C-alpha positions in Angstrom: 156.8 52.6 69.1 157.7 51.6 72.7 155.5 54.4 74.0 152.6 53.3 71.8 152.9 49.6 73.1 153.2 50.8 76.7 150.0 52.7 76.5 148.2 49.8 74.9 149.3 47.6 77.8 148.2 50.1 80.3 144.7 50.3 78.7 144.4 46.5 78.7 145.6 46.1 82.3 143.1 48.8 83.5 140.3 46.8 82.0 141.6 43.8 84.1 141.4 45.8 87.4 144.8 47.4 87.4 145.5 51.1 87.2 148.6 53.2 86.4 149.1 56.9 86.4 150.8 58.2 83.2 152.5 61.6 83.3 152.9 62.9 79.7 155.7 65.3 80.9 158.0 62.3 81.4 158.0 61.5 77.7 160.0 63.3 75.1 157.6 62.4 72.3 153.9 63.1 71.9 151.7 60.6 73.8 149.4 58.6 71.6 146.3 56.7 72.7 145.1 53.7 70.8 141.4 52.8 70.7 141.1 49.1 69.8 137.7 47.6 68.8 135.4 46.8 65.9 133.5 48.7 63.2 131.7 50.7 65.9 135.0 52.0 67.3 136.2 52.6 63.8 133.2 54.7 62.9 131.8 52.6 60.1 129.3 54.5 58.0 130.6 58.0 58.8 131.6 59.6 55.6 133.8 62.3 57.0 135.2 61.2 60.4 137.0 64.5 61.0 133.9 66.6 60.4 131.1 64.3 61.8 132.6 62.8 64.9 131.8 63.9 68.4 132.5 66.5 69.8 132.9 68.4 66.5 129.4 67.9 65.3 127.9 68.6 68.7 129.9 71.5 70.1 126.9 72.9 72.0 126.4 69.8 74.2 127.2 70.5 77.9 127.0 68.6 81.1 123.5 68.9 82.7 123.0 71.8 85.1 122.6 71.2 88.8 119.2 72.1 90.1 120.7 73.2 93.5 122.1 76.3 91.8 118.5 77.5 91.5 117.4 76.9 95.1 117.7 79.5 97.8 117.8 77.7 101.1 116.7 80.2 103.7 115.8 77.3 106.0 115.7 73.6 105.8 112.0 72.9 106.6 113.1 71.4 109.9 109.7 71.9 111.5 107.9 69.8 108.9 110.5 67.0 109.1 110.0 66.8 112.9 106.2 66.7 112.5 106.2 64.1 109.8 108.7 61.8 111.5 107.6 62.1 115.1 103.9 62.8 114.9 103.3 60.5 111.9 100.9 62.9 110.4 101.1 66.0 108.2 99.0 68.5 106.3 100.5 69.7 103.1 98.9 72.5 101.0 99.5 73.3 97.3 98.4 76.8 96.5 98.6 78.6 93.1 97.1 78.7 89.7 96.4 76.2 86.9 100.0 74.8 86.9 99.3 73.7 90.5 95.8 72.7 89.8 96.7 70.5 86.8 98.0 66.9 87.2 101.8 66.7 87.2 104.4 67.9 89.7 101.9 68.1 92.6 101.0 64.5 92.2 104.7 63.5 92.1 105.5 65.5 95.2 102.6 63.8 97.0 104.0 60.4 96.0 107.5 61.5 97.0 106.3 62.5 100.5 104.5 59.2 101.0 107.6 57.3 100.0 110.0 59.6 102.0 107.8 59.3 105.2 106.1 55.9 104.7 104.6 55.8 108.2 103.1 59.2 108.0 99.4 59.9 107.4 99.2 62.9 105.0 96.3 65.2 104.3 97.0 66.9 100.9 95.2 70.1 100.2 94.9 70.8 96.5 94.2 74.5 96.4 95.2 75.5 92.9 92.7 77.5 90.8 93.4 78.5 87.2 94.2 82.2 86.5 94.6 83.0 90.2 97.7 85.0 91.2 98.8 86.5 94.5 96.0 89.0 94.9 93.2 86.5 94.4 95.3 84.1 96.5 95.5 86.5 99.4 91.7 86.8 99.6 90.9 83.2 99.1 93.7 81.7 101.3 91.6 81.5 104.4 88.7 79.7 102.7 90.7 77.4 100.4 93.7 76.5 102.8 93.3 77.5 106.4 89.7 76.3 106.7 91.1 72.8 106.1 93.0 72.8 109.4 96.5 73.4 110.6 99.0 73.3 107.8 102.5 72.1 108.3 104.0 72.7 104.8 102.8 75.1 102.1 103.9 75.1 98.5 103.0 78.5 96.9 103.4 79.8 93.4 102.0 82.9 91.6 104.7 84.3 89.3 103.0 83.2 86.0 99.6 84.5 86.8 100.9 87.7 88.4 102.3 88.5 85.0 99.1 87.5 83.1 96.9 89.3 85.6 98.8 92.5 85.0 99.4 93.4 88.6 102.0 96.0 89.4 105.2 95.2 91.5 103.6 97.0 94.5 100.4 94.9 94.4 102.4 91.7 93.8 104.1 92.3 97.1 100.8 93.2 98.8 99.3 89.9 97.7 102.3 87.6 98.3 103.1 89.2 101.7 99.4 88.8 102.6 99.5 85.1 101.9 102.8 84.6 103.8 101.7 86.6 106.9 98.3 85.0 107.0 100.0 81.6 106.8 102.4 82.3 109.6 99.8 84.0 111.8 97.7 80.9 111.6 100.6 78.6 112.4 103.9 80.3 113.3 105.8 77.0 112.7 104.4 76.5 109.2 107.0 75.8 106.5 106.5 77.7 103.3 108.2 76.9 99.9 107.8 79.5 97.1 108.2 78.4 93.5 108.7 80.6 90.4 107.4 78.9 87.3 108.4 79.7 83.8 106.7 81.4 80.9 108.1 82.8 77.6 108.2 86.3 78.9 110.3 85.3 81.9 112.7 83.5 79.6 113.0 86.6 77.4 113.7 88.7 80.5 116.5 86.4 81.7 118.1 86.3 78.3 118.3 90.1 78.4 120.0 89.9 81.7 116.9 91.0 83.7 115.1 89.5 86.6 111.4 89.2 85.8 109.4 91.7 87.9 107.1 89.1 89.5 110.1 87.1 90.6 111.9 90.1 92.0 108.7 91.1 93.9 108.1 87.6 95.3 111.8 87.3 96.3 111.6 90.5 98.3 108.8 88.8 100.4 110.7 85.5 100.6 113.9 87.2 101.8 112.0 89.3 104.3 110.3 86.3 105.9 113.2 83.8 105.5 111.3 81.6 103.0 113.2 79.2 100.7 112.5 79.6 96.9 112.9 77.4 93.9 113.5 79.4 90.7 112.2 77.0 88.0 111.9 79.9 85.5 115.6 80.5 85.6 116.4 76.8 85.7 114.3 75.9 82.7 115.7 78.9 80.7 119.3 77.9 81.5 118.7 74.2 80.7 117.2 75.1 77.3 120.1 77.4 76.6 122.4 74.6 77.7 121.0 72.4 75.0 119.4 69.9 77.3 115.9 70.1 75.8 113.8 72.6 73.8 110.7 74.7 74.7 108.9 73.9 71.4 109.5 70.1 71.3 109.8 69.2 74.9 108.5 71.6 77.5 106.0 73.0 75.0 104.0 75.5 77.1 103.7 77.5 80.3 101.3 74.7 81.2 104.1 72.1 81.0 104.0 68.8 79.1 104.5 65.7 81.1 108.2 66.1 80.4 108.1 69.6 81.7 106.1 68.6 84.8 108.9 66.0 85.5 111.5 68.7 85.2 109.7 70.7 87.9 109.3 67.7 90.1 113.0 66.6 89.8 114.1 70.1 90.9 111.7 70.2 93.8 112.7 66.6 94.8 116.4 67.7 94.8 115.4 70.7 97.0 113.5 68.5 99.5 116.2 65.8 99.6 118.8 68.4 100.6 116.5 70.0 103.2 115.7 66.7 104.8 119.1 65.1 104.5 119.8 65.5 108.2 118.4 63.5 111.1 116.1 64.6 113.9 117.8 64.6 117.3 115.9 63.7 120.5 116.1 67.3 121.8 115.0 68.9 118.4 111.8 70.9 118.8 109.3 72.6 116.5 110.2 76.3 116.6 107.9 79.2 115.9 109.2 81.6 113.3 109.4 85.3 114.3 107.1 87.5 112.3 108.9 90.6 111.2 107.3 93.9 110.5 105.4 94.3 107.3 107.0 95.3 104.1 103.8 97.3 103.4 101.1 98.3 105.8 98.7 97.8 102.9 99.5 94.1 102.6 96.5 91.8 102.2 97.1 89.7 105.3 93.5 89.8 106.5 91.9 88.9 103.2 88.4 87.5 103.0 85.8 86.6 100.4 82.3 87.9 100.9 79.6 86.2 98.8 78.0 89.0 96.8 74.5 87.5 97.3 74.7 88.7 100.9 74.3 92.3 99.6 70.9 93.8 99.1 70.4 94.3 95.3 69.8 97.7 94.0 67.3 98.6 91.2 68.3 96.7 88.0 70.3 94.1 90.0 69.1 90.7 90.9 70.3 87.5 92.6 70.5 84.5 90.4 70.6 81.5 92.7 72.1 79.0 90.2 73.8 81.1 87.5 75.0 79.5 84.2 75.9 81.4 81.1 73.1 81.6 78.6 75.6 81.9 75.7 77.0 78.5 76.5 80.6 79.9 76.7 83.1 78.2 78.9 83.2 78.7 82.7 85.3 77.8 85.7 84.5 76.0 88.9 83.0 78.2 91.7 81.8 80.7 89.1 79.0 78.6 87.6 76.0 76.8 89.1 76.5 79.2 92.1 74.5 82.2 93.4 75.5 85.4 91.6 74.6 89.1 91.9 73.8 90.1 88.3 73.0 93.2 86.3 73.0 93.3 82.5 72.1 96.9 81.8 72.6 100.3 83.4 70.4 100.8 86.4 70.6 101.6 90.1 73.7 102.2 92.3 74.8 99.2 94.3 75.9 100.0 97.8 78.3 97.9 99.8 79.4 98.8 103.3 82.7 97.2 104.4 85.3 97.4 107.1 89.0 97.3 106.2 91.6 98.9 104.0 91.0 97.3 100.6 88.0 96.2 98.6 87.3 94.6 95.2 84.9 92.5 93.2 85.4 89.0 91.8 83.3 88.6 88.6 82.6 86.2 85.8 84.0 88.3 82.9 82.5 86.9 79.7 82.0 88.0 76.2 79.3 90.5 77.3 81.2 92.0 80.2 80.5 95.7 80.7 82.2 98.7 82.2 81.4 99.7 85.8 81.9 103.0 87.6 82.6 103.1 91.3 83.6 105.4 94.2 84.8 104.8 97.7 83.1 107.1 100.3 83.2 110.5 98.7 86.2 110.0 96.5 85.9 110.7 92.8 84.1 108.2 90.5 86.4 105.8 88.7 85.8 103.4 85.8 86.7 99.7 85.5 86.4 97.8 82.2 85.5 94.2 83.1 86.3 92.7 79.7 89.5 90.7 79.7 91.8 89.5 76.9 90.2 86.0 77.4 86.5 87.1 77.8 85.6 86.2 74.2 86.4 82.5 75.0 84.9 82.1 78.5 83.3 83.7 81.5 86.7 84.1 83.2 86.8 84.6 87.0 88.6 87.9 87.5 89.5 89.8 90.6 89.4 93.6 90.3 90.9 95.5 93.2 88.9 98.8 93.4 90.8 100.3 96.3 93.7 99.5 98.6 95.8 101.3 101.1 92.7 102.9 102.6 92.6 104.0 106.2 91.4 101.0 108.2 87.8 101.4 109.2 84.3 101.6 107.8 83.8 102.6 104.2 81.1 102.6 101.5 81.5 101.3 98.0 79.1 102.6 95.4 79.0 100.8 92.0 77.0 101.2 88.8 77.0 99.9 85.2 77.7 102.3 82.4 76.0 102.4 79.1 79.4 102.6 77.4 81.0 99.3 76.7 84.3 97.8 75.4 84.3 97.7 71.6 85.0 93.9 71.7 82.2 93.2 74.2 78.7 92.2 73.2 77.0 93.7 76.3 77.1 95.6 79.5 76.8 92.8 82.0 78.3 92.6 85.5 78.1 89.3 87.4 79.6 89.5 90.9 80.5 86.2 92.7 82.4 87.8 95.6 83.3 91.1 97.2 86.7 90.8 98.7 88.0 92.9 101.5 91.2 93.2 103.7 89.7 93.6 107.1 
């Protein structure tokens, strides 16, 4: 009884600002703690207190995970902090697919930067395009990012689309290394942050104890070039498995709900807060990063887009100056109301001379997309089906790499349409927006 009253007194005194340390080992009897209150403390309305009280009824609840466990800090973005604080200006580019193009985390990061550096004039480059992974990214990077001017901080993501686009591990590295090298060659002091976004396939991989192939490929590039990464795919998977939220009701899709976009933003904010937690000393200077040797000599670090209408049409081909789909299917920006090189039936052979070590075509692949046959120089003819898993719904922009790892120099691409078509396609059309080359 004395022990019981003593503990009650200690509890009351602690509420009054006093504290006392109790060592249970000093007592010969079990220590009892009294909770004094009203019906809420008693548990009014709970039929079975032993069964339905916390934590018995919620054994899966854990403390929230720490985002920092999913960040790899290979540098602390010091160059960008110096530029933003001293020069009072900064250009920040956001490069990726639809998750970057859509409203959400990108807008929140822009607002964060303006709050974090209130006296800095920012130029934000929104360069996200739906369905575009690292290979399309490497070839459009110069046009969509570098053409805007010197970039101080680049946010890059491609893990989701590299899975959807079906690129191999080798070509994922060629594309991502191409983007990184092109970025650092344009500005050796540029800071780059690489993010890995989540999709159901990546979650399944992690739950099997495997690292998704795209993330493994991109991490090889990041480690080689000393680029920090934010693994949101692993973080979201672990938070769901930790009982913090659900995929179906909260995150909802690989294109995240507003809730999911906020999860992305909070992790990125935590990353940036840590990177910029230090101060800038008077003698701190912007430092150029060393550019190591390539992981692959075939990397797309000199990627360019060449408008297809610059090519002389062959028999059966024509230039449509303002192409729109006649079937009223969906389209995407930059692939409608634009000049297009078009053939809708088998005809002549299209010739394209190029200089470089890789070549491909960027097409609008709709419900009538055909099959083309092509050859490089005097190599054997090969076939490429242009119909995609999404072509029945829209004329989807799709990048087909026809050859890579060629000997650098002059080459000739020959291309023609076959009479044979995909069983799901309604035609044999080929509509080329760009040729892309690695020069």
